[in-house]
C-alpha atoms as one frame of an Amber mdcrd trajectory, in Angstrom:
protein
   0.008   0.004   0.003   1.217   3.439  -0.740   1.340   6.427   1.615  -1.782
   8.050   0.153  -3.918   4.989   0.795  -2.695   4.704   4.372  -3.435   8.384
   4.935  -6.982   7.988   3.573  -7.629   4.986   5.873  -6.275   6.907   8.853
  -8.501   9.938   8.183 -11.502   7.650   7.659 -10.809   5.857  10.962 -10.551
   9.192  12.792 -13.856  10.342  11.263 -15.588   7.125  12.326 -14.202   7.514
  15.865 -15.372  11.156  16.021 -18.908  10.390  14.835 -19.141   7.363  17.186
 -18.065   9.551  20.097 -20.738  12.149  19.252 -23.434   9.492  19.045 -22.310
   7.876  22.322 -22.289  11.211  24.136 -25.745  12.161  22.849 -27.246   8.795
  23.855 -25.673   8.569  27.309 -25.836  12.230  28.350 -26.142  12.688  32.091
 -27.963  16.039  31.947 -29.044  18.740  29.617 -30.404  18.506  26.151 -27.597
  16.230  24.814 -26.773  18.428  21.911 -23.246  19.015  23.261 -23.427  22.718
  22.548 -22.195  23.603  26.058 -24.793  26.186  26.966 -26.749  23.822  29.256
 -23.816  23.613  31.621 -23.303  27.401  31.823 -23.584  28.921  35.289 -25.920
  31.914  35.285 -26.349  32.125  39.088 -24.376  35.401  39.237 -26.864  37.217
  36.961 -29.595  39.012  38.953 -33.219  38.476  37.951 -36.316  40.598  38.560
 -38.424  37.594  39.633 -38.989  37.119  43.341
């Protein structure tokens, strides 16, 4: 096998790993909406609100 073929297989394997990791994290999310956008875990407790 030449270097180009090995590089293509390596990139394909990394892409499969990345997509598998995204699917796993969305299925087994512990909290939030499981979209992995990061805004569900933001801490807004320091922002005052008008509600009492």
